[in-house]
MDTraj code that builds the backbone (N, CA, C; nanometers):
import mdtraj as md
import numpy as np

residues = "MET ASN GLY LEU SER GLN LYS THR THR VAL TRP PRO THR PRO ARG GLY ASP VAL HIS ILE CYS SER HIS CYS GLY PRO GLU GLN ILE ARG ARG TYR ARG PHE ASP SER GLN PHE GLY THR HIS ALA HIS PHE LYS SER LEU TYR THR LYS ARG GLU SER LEU GLU LYS ASN ALA ARG TRP PRO ASP THR ASN VAL THR LEU ALA LEU HIS ALA ASN ASP ILE ILE GLY PHE GLY VAL LEU ALA TYR PRO ASP PRO GLY GLU ARG TRP ALA LYS LEU SER PRO ARG LEU MET MET GLU VAL ARG ALA ILE GLU VAL SER ARG SER TRP ARG SER SER THR VAL ALA GLY GLY ILE VAL LYS THR LEU MET ALA ASP PRO ARG VAL GLU ASP LYS ILE VAL TYR MET VAL GLY PHE SER TRP THR TRP ASP LEU ASP GLY SER GLY ARG SER ALA GLN GLU TYR ARG LYS ILE LEU ILE ASP LEU PHE GLU PRO HIS GLY PHE LEU GLU LEU GLU THR ASN GLU PRO ASN ILE CYS LEU LYS PRO GLU ASN MET LEU LEU GLY ARG ILE GLY ARG LYS ILE SER LYS GLN GLN GLN ASP ASN PHE LYS TRP LEU ARG PHE ASP ILE TYR PRO ASP".split()
xyz = np.array([
    [0.5093, 1.7134, 1.9550],
    [0.4119, 1.6949, 1.8669],
    [0.4581, 1.7874, 1.7697],
    [0.4141, 1.7833, 1.6522],
    [0.4592, 1.8609, 1.5525],
    [0.4491, 1.9548, 1.4735],
    [0.3238, 2.0299, 1.5272],
    [0.3045, 2.1434, 1.4895],
    [0.2043, 2.2014, 1.3562],
    [0.2136, 2.0865, 1.2917],
    [0.1015, 2.0760, 1.1858],
    [-0.0141, 2.0827, 1.2053],
    [-0.0795, 2.1517, 1.1333],
    [-0.2370, 2.1221, 1.1862],
    [-0.3307, 2.0588, 1.1009],
    [-0.3671, 2.0156, 1.2457],
    [-0.5050, 1.9176, 1.1633],
    [-0.5820, 1.9150, 1.1043],
    [-0.5949, 1.8244, 1.0035],
    [-0.7098, 1.8013, 0.9125],
    [-0.8028, 1.7156, 0.9052],
    [-0.9047, 1.7051, 0.8834],
    [-1.0606, 1.6253, 0.9278],
    [-1.1255, 1.5620, 0.7356],
    [-1.1167, 1.4416, 0.7056],
    [-1.1560, 1.4403, 0.5615],
    [-1.3024, 1.3168, 0.6102],
    [-1.4315, 1.3226, 0.5458],
    [-1.4931, 1.2616, 0.5601],
    [-1.4849, 1.1674, 0.4293],
    [-1.4450, 1.0685, 0.4809],
    [-1.4740, 0.9145, 0.3828],
    [-1.5536, 0.8148, 0.3827],
    [-1.6590, 0.8142, 0.2720],
    [-1.7853, 0.7295, 0.2756],
    [-1.7144, 0.6101, 0.2177],
    [-1.8395, 0.5045, 0.3194],
    [-1.7910, 0.3731, 0.3347],
    [-1.9236, 0.2845, 0.2864],
    [-1.8690, 0.1549, 0.2885],
    [-2.0385, 0.1368, 0.2487],
    [-2.1040, 0.0736, 0.3866],
    [-2.0838, 0.1070, 0.4985],
    [-2.1270, 0.1156, 0.6347],
    [-2.1757, 0.2769, 0.6926],
    [-2.1342, 0.3660, 0.6002],
    [-2.1667, 0.5118, 0.6516],
    [-2.0093, 0.5817, 0.6435],
    [-2.0398, 0.6947, 0.6176],
    [-1.9308, 0.7840, 0.6784],
    [-1.8607, 0.8013, 0.7716],
    [-1.7276, 0.7713, 0.7787],
    [-1.5963, 0.7872, 0.8557],
    [-1.5373, 0.8634, 0.8403],
    [-1.5038, 1.0062, 0.9350],
    [-1.4154, 1.1065, 0.9527],
    [-1.2608, 1.0616, 0.9942],
    [-1.1761, 1.0662, 0.8814],
    [-1.0300, 1.0681, 0.9279],
    [-0.9482, 1.1937, 0.9373],
    [-0.9147, 1.1878, 1.0458],
    [-0.7982, 1.3045, 1.1090],
    [-0.6964, 1.2445, 1.1091],
    [-0.6035, 1.3853, 1.0605],
    [-0.4391, 1.3856, 1.0886],
    [-0.4097, 1.4616, 1.1496],
    [-0.2856, 1.4468, 1.2242],
    [-0.2131, 1.5039, 1.3315],
    [-0.2848, 1.5420, 1.4765],
    [-0.2853, 1.3754, 1.4958],
    [-0.3984, 1.4401, 1.6259],
    [-0.3154, 1.3914, 1.7444],
    [-0.3088, 1.4804, 1.8541],
    [-0.2511, 1.5034, 1.9652],
    [-0.3523, 1.4053, 2.0478],
    [-0.2565, 1.4151, 2.1958],
    [-0.2939, 1.3268, 2.2755],
    [-0.4289, 1.3269, 2.3359],
    [-0.4725, 1.4844, 2.3778],
    [-0.5950, 1.4913, 2.4557],
    [-0.7132, 1.4617, 2.3402],
    [-0.6593, 1.5032, 2.1880],
    [-0.8096, 1.4444, 2.1259],
    [-0.8016, 1.2910, 2.1597],
    [-0.6852, 1.2108, 2.1101],
    [-0.7024, 1.0396, 2.1400],
    [-0.7898, 1.0431, 2.2323],
    [-0.7515, 1.0938, 2.3445],
    [-0.8120, 1.0774, 2.4949],
    [-0.9710, 1.1026, 2.4521],
    [-1.0486, 1.1198, 2.3708],
    [-1.1804, 1.2080, 2.3459],
    [-1.2394, 1.0826, 2.3455],
    [-1.1877, 0.9795, 2.1992],
    [-1.2531, 0.8430, 2.1730],
    [-1.2098, 0.7221, 2.2476],
    [-1.3090, 0.6435, 2.2219],
    [-1.2949, 0.5129, 2.2196],
    [-1.2397, 0.4247, 2.1902],
    [-1.1433, 0.3214, 2.2076],
    [-1.0581, 0.2501, 2.0987],
    [-1.1270, 0.1065, 2.0721],
    [-1.1783, 0.1076, 1.9692],
    [-1.2903, -0.0195, 1.9040],
    [-1.2379, -0.1108, 2.0153],
    [-1.3032, -0.2356, 2.0158],
    [-1.2548, -0.3489, 2.1145],
    [-1.2217, -0.4309, 2.0242],
    [-1.2226, -0.4504, 1.8610],
    [-1.1238, -0.5215, 1.8023],
    [-0.9884, -0.5279, 1.8212],
    [-0.9616, -0.4539, 1.8540],
    [-0.7924, -0.3905, 1.8274],
    [-0.7913, -0.4832, 2.0083],
    [-0.7352, -0.5704, 1.9566],
    [-0.6687, -0.6680, 2.1477],
    [-0.5873, -0.7749, 2.0782],
    [-0.6092, -0.8798, 2.2054],
    [-0.5218, -0.9891, 2.1480],
    [-0.6614, -1.1426, 2.0737],
    [-0.5607, -1.1770, 1.9689],
    [-0.7099, -1.2660, 1.9034],
    [-0.5931, -1.3954, 1.9188],
    [-0.6693, -1.4853, 1.8431],
    [-0.6434, -1.6544, 1.8978],
    [-0.4772, -1.6457, 1.8078],
    [-0.4385, -1.5547, 1.6976],
    [-0.3568, -1.6378, 1.6355],
    [-0.3188, -1.4702, 1.5875],
    [-0.3549, -1.3720, 1.6100],
    [-0.3089, -1.2192, 1.5944],
    [-0.3209, -1.1488, 1.7406],
    [-0.1719, -1.0135, 1.7338],
    [-0.2580, -0.9309, 1.8328],
    [-0.2134, -0.7920, 1.7577],
    [-0.3081, -0.7123, 1.8352],
    [-0.2920, -0.6009, 1.7622],
    [-0.1465, -0.5260, 1.8055],
    [-0.0967, -0.4243, 1.7081],
    [0.0202, -0.3087, 1.7523],
    [-0.0234, -0.2459, 1.8079],
    [-0.1369, -0.1622, 1.8147],
    [-0.1678, -0.1458, 2.0123],
    [-0.2911, -0.2041, 2.0249],
    [-0.2902, -0.2052, 2.1323],
    [-0.3812, -0.2887, 2.2179],
    [-0.5088, -0.2196, 2.2820],
    [-0.4147, -0.0326, 2.3146],
    [-0.4912, 0.0186, 2.3949],
    [-0.4777, 0.1369, 2.3028],
    [-0.5977, 0.2222, 2.3619],
    [-0.5716, 0.4116, 2.3029],
    [-0.4118, 0.4602, 2.3626],
    [-0.4141, 0.4167, 2.5080],
    [-0.2867, 0.4942, 2.5506],
    [-0.1432, 0.4662, 2.4635],
    [-0.1810, 0.3603, 2.3640],
    [-0.0361, 0.3384, 2.2880],
    [-0.0094, 0.4368, 2.2294],
    [-0.1312, 0.5235, 2.1568],
    [-0.1179, 0.5733, 2.0569],
    [-0.0723, 0.7083, 2.0944],
    [-0.1626, 0.7645, 2.2502],
    [-0.1031, 0.8696, 2.2600],
    [-0.0077, 0.9010, 2.2937],
    [0.0617, 0.8108, 2.3406],
    [0.2440, 0.8389, 2.3817],
    [0.2845, 0.8796, 2.2390],
    [0.2529, 0.7553, 2.1371],
    [0.2870, 0.7849, 1.9966],
    [0.3263, 0.9225, 1.9563],
    [0.2088, 1.0108, 1.9912],
    [0.1083, 1.1416, 1.9131],
    [0.2488, 1.2343, 2.0047],
    [0.2630, 1.1903, 2.1148],
    [0.3827, 1.3073, 2.2028],
    [0.4827, 1.2786, 2.1503],
    [0.5622, 1.2162, 2.0435],
    [0.6906, 1.1963, 1.9679],
    [0.7026, 1.3103, 1.8857],
    [0.8067, 1.3819, 1.8881],
    [0.8168, 1.4949, 1.7903],
    [0.8580, 1.4178, 1.6617],
    [0.7288, 1.5372, 1.5944],
    [0.7325, 1.5084, 1.4252],
    [0.6217, 1.3841, 1.3693],
    [0.5431, 1.3525, 1.4722],
    [0.5072, 1.2002, 1.4459],
    [0.3371, 1.2470, 1.3799],
    [0.2553, 1.1637, 1.2946],
    [0.1677, 1.2174, 1.2519],
    [0.0895, 1.0860, 1.2804],
    [0.0150, 1.1538, 1.4301],
    [-0.1167, 1.0087, 1.4187],
    [-0.2115, 0.9809, 1.3140],
    [-0.2919, 0.9392, 1.2609],
    [-0.4217, 0.9994, 1.2106],
    [-0.4825, 0.8251, 1.2446],
    [-0.6466, 0.8917, 1.2896],
    [-0.7616, 0.8477, 1.3451],
    [-0.8386, 0.7970, 1.2301],
    [-0.8944, 0.6721, 1.2332],
    [-1.0475, 0.6766, 1.1489],
    [-1.1419, 0.6858, 1.2636],
    [-1.2179, 0.7621, 1.2436],
    [-1.3530, 0.8117, 1.3645],
    [-1.4826, 0.7315, 1.3007],
    [-1.5875, 0.6398, 1.3749],
    [-1.7285, 0.6422, 1.3677],
    [-1.7554, 0.6488, 1.4661],
    [-1.8368, 0.7790, 1.4856],
    [-1.9248, 0.8069, 1.5844],
    [-1.7852, 0.8401, 1.7026],
    [-1.7660, 0.8155, 1.8114],
    [-1.6930, 0.8166, 1.9046],
    [-1.6052, 0.7149, 1.9055],
    [-1.5389, 0.6552, 1.8160],
    [-1.4917, 0.5178, 1.8558],
    [-1.4164, 0.4843, 1.7387],
    [-1.2812, 0.4729, 1.7636],
    [-1.1570, 0.4793, 1.6767],
    [-1.1781, 0.3240, 1.6086],
    [-1.1593, 0.3647, 1.5277],
    [-1.1733, 0.2192, 1.4039],
    [-1.0875, 0.2083, 1.2903],
    [-0.9785, 0.2861, 1.3111],
    [-0.8556, 0.2500, 1.2364],
    [-0.7199, 0.4068, 1.2728],
    [-0.6124, 0.2901, 1.2682],
    [-0.5136, 0.4625, 1.2735],
    [-0.3514, 0.4145, 1.1509],
    [-0.3361, 0.4972, 1.1863],
    [-0.2110, 0.4693, 1.1453],
    [-0.0968, 0.5730, 1.1627],
    [0.0009, 0.5650, 1.1663],
    [0.1421, 0.6100, 1.2435],
    [0.2555, 0.6871, 1.1520],
    [0.2917, 0.7870, 1.1123],
    [0.4295, 0.8443, 1.0546],
    [0.4989, 0.8843, 1.1492],
    [0.5850, 0.8424, 1.1430],
    [0.6756, 0.8856, 1.2425],
    [0.8544, 0.8749, 1.1680],
    [0.9564, 0.9169, 1.2495],
    [1.1363, 0.9149, 1.2084],
    [1.1406, 0.7780, 1.2464],
    [1.2226, 0.6930, 1.2606],
    [1.2609, 0.6135, 1.2764],
    [1.3447, 0.6041, 1.4393],
    [1.3232, 0.4762, 1.4805],
    [1.4517, 0.4593, 1.5785],
    [1.5975, 0.5023, 1.5582],
    [1.6466, 0.5675, 1.6439],
    [1.7802, 0.6112, 1.6092],
    [1.8483, 0.4438, 1.5996],
    [1.8737, 0.3878, 1.6535],
    [1.9239, 0.2716, 1.6054],
    [1.9080, 0.1587, 1.4920],
    [1.8115, 0.2269, 1.4267],
    [1.7777, 0.1389, 1.3058],
    [1.8536, 0.1877, 1.1804],
    [1.8651, 0.0699, 1.0978],
    [1.9952, 0.1561, 0.9814],
    [1.8704, 0.2447, 0.9067],
    [1.7802, 0.2646, 0.9015],
    [1.7202, 0.3427, 0.8284],
    [1.7148, 0.5035, 0.8759],
    [1.7870, 0.5096, 1.0402],
    [1.7941, 0.6641, 1.0537],
    [1.9203, 0.6689, 1.0478],
    [1.9999, 0.6091, 0.9071],
    [2.1065, 0.6881, 0.9431],
    [2.1847, 0.7191, 0.7847],
    [2.0997, 0.7447, 0.7300],
    [2.1074, 0.8225, 0.6285],
    [2.0962, 0.9432, 0.6437],
    [2.0348, 1.0227, 0.6594],
    [2.0897, 1.2010, 0.6697],
    [1.9476, 1.2191, 0.7952],
    [1.9800, 1.2946, 0.8884],
    [1.9092, 1.3371, 0.9764],
    [1.7639, 1.3398, 0.9714],
    [1.6545, 1.2804, 0.9852],
    [1.5234, 1.3317, 0.9582],
    [1.4759, 1.3261, 0.8375],
    [1.5548, 1.2463, 0.7158],
    [1.5551, 1.2654, 0.6241],
    [1.4284, 1.0866, 0.5246],
    [1.4470, 1.0012, 0.6382],
    [1.3575, 0.9133, 0.6178],
    [1.2122, 0.8792, 0.7171],
    [1.0966, 0.9136, 0.6482],
    [0.9766, 0.8262, 0.7809],
    [0.9002, 0.6814, 0.7383],
    [0.8832, 0.6431, 0.8356],
    [0.8187, 0.4973, 0.8220],
    [0.6301, 0.5605, 0.8878],
    [0.5882, 0.4597, 0.7848],
    [0.4495, 0.3748, 0.7856],
    [0.4415, 0.2996, 0.9433],
    [0.4994, 0.3431, 1.0504],
    [0.4495, 0.2294, 1.1571],
    [0.3853, 0.1117, 1.1473],
    [0.2795, 0.2224, 1.1474],
    [0.1648, 0.1213, 1.1788],
    [0.0354, 0.1594, 1.1016],
    [-0.0342, 0.0654, 1.0318],
    [-0.1719, 0.0757, 0.9696],
    [-0.2563, -0.0329, 1.0255],
    [-0.3660, 0.0142, 1.0611],
    [-0.4305, -0.1465, 1.1053],
    [-0.6103, -0.0498, 1.0903],
    [-0.7309, -0.1528, 1.0950],
    [-0.8284, -0.1159, 1.0697],
    [-0.8932, -0.2324, 1.1800],
    [-1.0129, -0.2019, 1.2698],
    [-1.0636, -0.2775, 1.3224],
    [-1.1224, -0.3595, 1.2489],
    [-1.1092, -0.5019, 1.3301],
    [-1.1734, -0.6341, 1.1996],
    [-1.3508, -0.6231, 1.1645],
    [-1.3952, -0.5517, 1.2841],
    [-1.5481, -0.4966, 1.1598],
    [-1.5143, -0.3816, 1.0919],
    [-1.3848, -0.3942, 1.0754],
    [-1.4312, -0.2249, 0.9725],
    [-1.3240, -0.2637, 0.8405],
    [-1.2999, -0.4042, 0.8251],
    [-1.2171, -0.4421, 0.6991],
    [-1.3450, -0.4162, 0.5528],
    [-1.2093, -0.4279, 0.4702],
    [-1.3040, -0.4777, 0.3341],
    [-1.4177, -0.3230, 0.3571],
    [-1.3335, -0.2361, 0.4051],
    [-1.5048, -0.0807, 0.3973],
    [-1.4056, 0.0465, 0.3413],
    [-1.2807, -0.0217, 0.2403],
    [-1.2088, 0.1045, 0.2050],
    [-1.1622, 0.2040, 0.3411],
    [-1.1559, 0.1553, 0.4470],
    [-1.1405, 0.2691, 0.5399],
    [-0.9570, 0.2805, 0.5140],
    [-0.8517, 0.1335, 0.5082],
    [-0.7348, 0.1720, 0.5661],
    [-0.7116, 0.2726, 0.4300],
    [-0.7906, 0.2640, 0.2996],
    [-0.6845, 0.3010, 0.1779],
    [-0.7103, 0.4580, 0.2339],
    [-0.8766, 0.4749, 0.3121],
    [-0.8457, 0.6772, 0.3399],
    [-0.7403, 0.7038, 0.4302],
    [-0.6959, 0.6092, 0.5503],
    [-0.5818, 0.6497, 0.6207],
    [-0.4268, 0.6530, 0.5602],
    [-0.4394, 0.6056, 0.4479],
    [-0.2963, 0.5891, 0.3468],
    [-0.3023, 0.7126, 0.3179],
    [-0.4622, 0.7313, 0.2679],
    [-0.4592, 0.8875, 0.1289],
    [-0.4081, 1.0066, 0.3099],
    [-0.4196, 0.9907, 0.4061],
    [-0.4769, 1.0723, 0.4658],
    [-0.3011, 1.1325, 0.5027],
    [-0.2184, 1.0102, 0.5289],
    [-0.0605, 0.9692, 0.5623],
    [0.0035, 1.0982, 0.4807],
    [-0.0456, 1.0076, 0.3381],
    [0.0331, 1.0474, 0.2130],
    [0.0274, 1.2202, 0.2271],
    [-0.0929, 1.2738, 0.2323],
    [-0.0979, 1.3951, 0.2280],
    [-0.0315, 1.5311, 0.3678],
    [0.0488, 1.4857, 0.4036],
    [0.1373, 1.5070, 0.5218],
    [0.2209, 1.6035, 0.4540],
    [0.2530, 1.7218, 0.4386],
    [0.3048, 1.8412, 0.3543],
    [0.4742, 1.7653, 0.3367],
    [0.5076, 1.6955, 0.4832],
    [0.6457, 1.6941, 0.4480],
    [0.7036, 1.5606, 0.3641],
    [0.6256, 1.4920, 0.2866],
    [0.6381, 1.3550, 0.2463],
    [0.7097, 1.3711, 0.1159],
    [0.7397, 1.5073, 0.0599],
    [0.7919, 1.5532, -0.1029],
    [0.9186, 1.5495, -0.0657],
    [0.9660, 1.6341, 0.0835],
    [1.1393, 1.5729, 0.1255],
    [1.1237, 1.4645, 0.2063],
    [1.1077, 1.3197, 0.1604],
    [1.0932, 1.2230, 0.2909],
    [1.1263, 1.1284, 0.1899],
    [1.2023, 1.0406, 0.2090],
    [1.2019, 0.9001, 0.1921],
    [1.1064, 0.8425, 0.2713],
    [0.9539, 0.7786, 0.2244],
    [0.8448, 0.7435, 0.3435],
    [0.8754, 0.5747, 0.3019],
    [0.8923, 0.4883, 0.3947],
    [0.9598, 0.3453, 0.3680],
    [0.7778, 0.2483, 0.4618],
    [0.8050, 0.1253, 0.4341],
    [0.7165, 0.0993, 0.5056],
    [0.7699, -0.0881, 0.4975],
    [0.7889, -0.1436, 0.6181],
    [0.8313, -0.2724, 0.6126],
    [0.6736, -0.3781, 0.6547],
    [0.7327, -0.4427, 0.5796],
    [0.5733, -0.5601, 0.5955],
    [0.6671, -0.7401, 0.6649],
    [0.6469, -0.7166, 0.7757],
    [0.6361, -0.8065, 0.8026],
    [0.5586, -0.9239, 0.8535],
    [0.5358, -1.0523, 0.8061],
    [0.4529, -1.1516, 0.7618],
    [0.3838, -1.2070, 0.8820],
    [0.4420, -1.1939, 0.9856],
    [0.4243, -1.2669, 1.1411],
    [0.3527, -1.1264, 1.2513],
    [0.3487, -1.0181, 1.1749],
    [0.2483, -0.9575, 1.2401],
    [0.0746, -0.9125, 1.1595],
    [0.1230, -1.0280, 1.0357],
    [0.0059, -0.9513, 0.9905],
    [-0.1409, -1.0438, 1.0302],
    [-0.2738, -1.0257, 1.0146],
    [-0.3943, -1.0938, 1.0525],
    [-0.4431, -1.1622, 0.9888],
    [-0.3555, -1.2517, 0.9608],
    [-0.4010, -1.3928, 0.8511],
    [-0.5131, -1.4472, 0.9123],
    [-0.5138, -1.5003, 0.9900],
    [-0.6592, -1.5723, 1.0450],
    [-0.8009, -1.4340, 1.0127],
    [-0.7598, -1.3544, 1.1057],
    [-0.8963, -1.2717, 1.0518],
    [-0.9165, -1.2356, 0.9231],
    [-0.8570, -1.2621, 0.8637],
    [-0.8309, -1.2115, 0.6661],
    [-0.9022, -1.3663, 0.6114],
    [-0.8394, -1.4127, 0.6847],
    [-0.8942, -1.5674, 0.5752],
    [-0.7925, -1.5692, 0.4508],
    [-0.6808, -1.5036, 0.4461],
    [-0.5800, -1.4804, 0.3776],
    [-0.4715, -1.5693, 0.3635],
    [-0.3657, -1.5578, 0.2956],
    [-0.3201, -1.6554, 0.3356],
    [-0.1607, -1.5703, 0.2880],
    [-0.0500, -1.5491, 0.3577],
    [0.0456, -1.4704, 0.3338],
    [0.0887, -1.4106, 0.2167],
    [0.0661, -1.4767, 0.1158],
    [0.1167, -1.4406, 0.0116],
    [-0.0074, -1.3212, -0.0456],
    [-0.1377, -1.3288, -0.0305],
    [-0.2379, -1.2831, -0.0414],
    [-0.2683, -1.1596, 0.0463],
    [-0.2206, -1.1638, 0.1273],
    [-0.1763, -1.0482, 0.2578],
    [-0.1207, -0.9702, 0.1729],
    [-0.0258, -1.0075, 0.2112],
    [0.0876, -0.8969, 0.1220],
    [0.0271, -0.8584, -0.0463],
    [0.0274, -0.9168, -0.1379],
    [-0.0469, -0.8551, -0.2466],
    [-0.1642, -0.7002, -0.1940],
    [-0.2329, -0.7839, -0.0713],
    [-0.3487, -0.6707, -0.0473],
    [-0.2456, -0.5112, 0.0019],
    [-0.1346, -0.5751, 0.0489],
    [-0.0974, -0.4193, 0.1178],
    [0.0198, -0.3680, -0.0252],
    [0.0066, -0.4484, -0.0788],
    [0.0897, -0.3647, -0.2125],
    [0.0124, -0.2750, -0.3213],
    [-0.1264, -0.3460, -0.3257],
    [-0.2100, -0.2658, -0.4017],
    [-0.2589, -0.1177, -0.2760],
    [-0.2706, -0.1536, -0.1678],
    [-0.3071, -0.0442, -0.0946],
    [-0.1314, 0.0642, -0.1057],
    [-0.0450, 0.0266, -0.1052],
    [-0.0005, 0.1278, -0.0858],
    [0.0890, 0.1794, -0.2163],
    [0.0878, 0.1209, -0.3133],
    [0.1383, 0.1010, -0.4608],
    [0.0529, 0.2863, -0.5281],
    [-0.1086, 0.2808, -0.5004],
    [-0.1501, 0.4245, -0.5611],
    [-0.0536, 0.5312, -0.5013],
    [-0.0088, 0.5277, -0.4466],
    [0.0437, 0.6749, -0.3560],
    [0.1816, 0.6763, -0.3524],
    [0.2319, 0.6454, -0.4938],
    [0.3419, 0.6636, -0.5177],
    [0.4335, 0.5344, -0.4554],
    [0.4176, 0.4164, -0.3773],
    [0.5207, 0.3249, -0.2981],
    [0.5399, 0.1991, -0.4115],
    [0.7138, 0.1973, -0.3816],
    [0.7559, 0.0229, -0.4822],
    [0.7975, -0.0878, -0.4086],
    [0.7882, -0.1540, -0.4451],
    [0.8791, -0.2713, -0.3930],
    [1.0419, -0.2951, -0.4015],
    [1.0793, -0.2313, -0.2929],
    [1.2357, -0.2677, -0.3295],
    [1.3021, -0.3513, -0.2623],
    [1.4010, -0.3874, -0.2885],
    [1.5171, -0.4849, -0.2548],
    [1.6364, -0.4236, -0.1742],
    [1.6114, -0.5450, -0.0433],
    [1.7360, -0.5307, 0.0522],
    [1.7649, -0.6144, 0.1054],
    [1.9004, -0.5968, 0.1990],
    [1.9361, -0.7470, 0.2633],
    [1.9261, -0.6891, 0.4150],
    [1.8241, -0.6602, 0.4547],
    [1.7914, -0.6374, 0.5888],
    [1.7566, -0.7592, 0.6463],
    [1.8223, -0.8016, 0.7565],
    [1.7990, -0.9528, 0.8185],
    [1.6660, -0.9654, 0.8276],
    [1.6421, -0.8772, 0.8830],
    [1.4728, -0.9001, 0.9800],
    [1.3873, -0.9468, 0.8210],
    [1.3752, -0.8330, 0.7525],
    [1.2939, -0.8360, 0.6202],
    [1.2932, -0.9853, 0.5292],
    [1.4397, -1.0131, 0.5394],
    [1.4449, -1.1320, 0.4900],
    [1.4684, -1.3039, 0.5280],
    [1.4101, -1.2895, 0.6217],
    [1.3461, -1.3945, 0.7146],
    [1.2842, -1.4769, 0.6538],
    [1.1620, -1.3938, 0.6286],
    [1.0770, -1.5016, 0.5169],
    [1.0213, -1.4439, 0.3544],
    [1.0393, -1.4631, 0.2406],
    [0.9683, -1.4591, 0.1351],
    [0.8379, -1.3923, 0.1167],
    [0.7559, -1.3257, 0.2289],
    [0.6761, -1.2535, 0.2134],
    [0.6530, -1.1417, 0.2702],
    [0.8080, -1.1311, 0.3753],
    [0.8206, -0.9718, 0.4155],
    [0.8599, -0.9295, 0.3053],
    [0.8576, -0.7661, 0.2850],
    [0.9162, -0.6831, 0.2099],
    [0.9074, -0.5742, 0.2399],
    [1.0240, -0.4511, 0.1525],
    [1.0316, -0.3255, 0.1749],
    [0.9519, -0.2563, 0.0683],
    [0.8629, -0.1263, 0.1390],
    [0.7980, -0.0843, 0.0632],
    [0.8515, 0.0833, 0.0599],
    [0.8936, 0.1512, -0.0540],
    [0.9718, 0.2825, -0.0142],
    [0.8675, 0.3688, -0.1310],
    [0.8834, 0.5142, -0.0643],
    [0.8113, 0.6621, -0.1662],
    [0.9425, 0.7380, -0.1588],
    [0.9791, 0.7526, -0.2755],
    [1.0935, 0.9086, -0.3033],
    [1.0407, 1.0247, -0.3369],
    [1.0408, 1.1489, -0.2236],
    [0.9931, 1.2301, -0.2636],
    [1.0499, 1.2963, -0.3725],
    [0.9587, 1.3959, -0.4282],
    [0.9680, 1.4925, -0.5119],
    [1.1375, 1.5695, -0.5113],
    [1.1176, 1.5894, -0.3832],
    [1.1637, 1.7470, -0.3762],
    [1.3090, 1.5981, -0.3584],
    [1.3820, 1.4693, -0.3144],
    [1.4968, 1.4425, -0.2502],
    [1.6149, 1.3892, -0.4124],
    [1.6685, 1.4423, -0.3904],
    [1.8145, 1.4673, -0.4449],
    [1.8528, 1.3341, -0.5134],
    [1.9397, 1.3165, -0.6615],
    [2.0016, 1.2155, -0.6978],
    [2.0765, 1.1526, -0.6177],
    [2.1573, 1.2507, -0.5251],
    [2.2541, 1.1481, -0.4254],
    [2.1684, 1.0851, -0.3615],
    [2.0835, 1.1794, -0.2459],
    [1.9944, 1.1180, -0.1703],
    [1.9528, 1.0286, -0.2137],
    [1.9114, 0.9692, -0.3173],
    [1.8623, 0.8382, -0.3731],
    [1.9670, 0.7283, -0.3597],
    [2.0903, 0.7843, -0.4280],
    [2.1571, 0.6726, -0.4309],
    [2.2130, 0.6444, -0.2862],
    [2.1882, 0.6900, -0.2343],
    [2.2713, 0.6812, -0.0789],
    [2.1924, 0.5536, -0.0195],
    [2.0462, 0.6155, -0.0605],
    [1.9193, 0.5090, -0.0474],
    [1.9315, 0.3591, -0.0749],
    [1.9959, 0.3532, -0.1361],
    [2.0047, 0.2482, -0.2022],
    [2.1199, 0.1783, -0.1543],
    [2.2422, 0.2592, -0.1488],
    [2.3289, 0.1662, -0.1014],
    [2.2759, 0.1313, 0.0338],
    [2.2057, 0.2332, 0.1075],
    [2.1725, 0.2442, 0.2566],
    [2.0655, 0.0376, 0.2878],
    [2.0030, 0.0287, 0.1709],
    [1.9269, -0.0967, 0.1614],
    [2.0232, -0.2177, 0.1798],
    [2.1511, -0.2104, 0.1324],
    [2.2605, -0.3281, 0.1474],
    [2.3618, -0.2844, 0.2311],
    [2.3278, -0.2314, 0.3688],
    [2.3879, -0.1597, 0.4227],
    [2.5380, -0.1536, 0.4058],
    [2.5432, -0.0463, 0.2580],
    [2.6757, 0.0035, 0.2685],
    [2.6674, 0.1213, 0.2813],
    [2.7863, 0.2113, 0.3015],
    [2.7569, 0.3587, 0.3738],
    [2.8715, 0.4253, 0.3213],
    [2.8239, 0.4572, 0.1841],
    [2.9382, 0.5239, 0.1013],
    [3.0073, 0.6628, 0.1380],
    [3.1129, 0.6962, 0.1219],
    [3.1633, 0.8252, 0.1885],
    [3.0574, 0.9392, 0.1057],
])
top = md.Topology()
chain = top.add_chain()
for i, resn in enumerate(residues, 1):
    res = top.add_residue(resn, chain, resSeq=i)
    for name in ("N", "CA", "C"):
        top.add_atom(name, md.element.get_by_symbol(name[0]), res)
traj = md.Trajectory(xyz[None], top)
């Protein structure tokens, strides 16, 4: 648990108002049903197929689990968390980088602006100006079948979703990102990040660790 106070925003959509709640703990997540569209489809599997997976994330220190709620249903979610210790992005400085680990909206609520509300709420987290926030996009995790889009079109949708919040596409030699041209690294540099930290992040993207 991160100890930060929860905030709830009423987010208007063409299908009615949605409540977007930040910093949700396991107890609150347990109150709601997980929309049935989060699951395994013919050519796509949701990152989290059960509500219990979000509850587990919410127990991690300093993790922000943000929920989009309609009535008693979780129709979308986002997770902002520190990278795993073994990942490249954890090697810069202790707790300097945070990852948007998940953004997903139920298939039946896509194209209703819900994803934009989730990203906006995650980026309202008071810590982000002290952090480098990043999002890794792997095309094999995208719901191309459900969206009816090509990988390049889906990639553009994600860039358009994150760019208004200060994210830029960044170059890297990280092997998994380089596996396919559609894959990408998006990053947002907080206002309080020093020039030295920015330079170190630039080198880290190419697996170089200056003294």
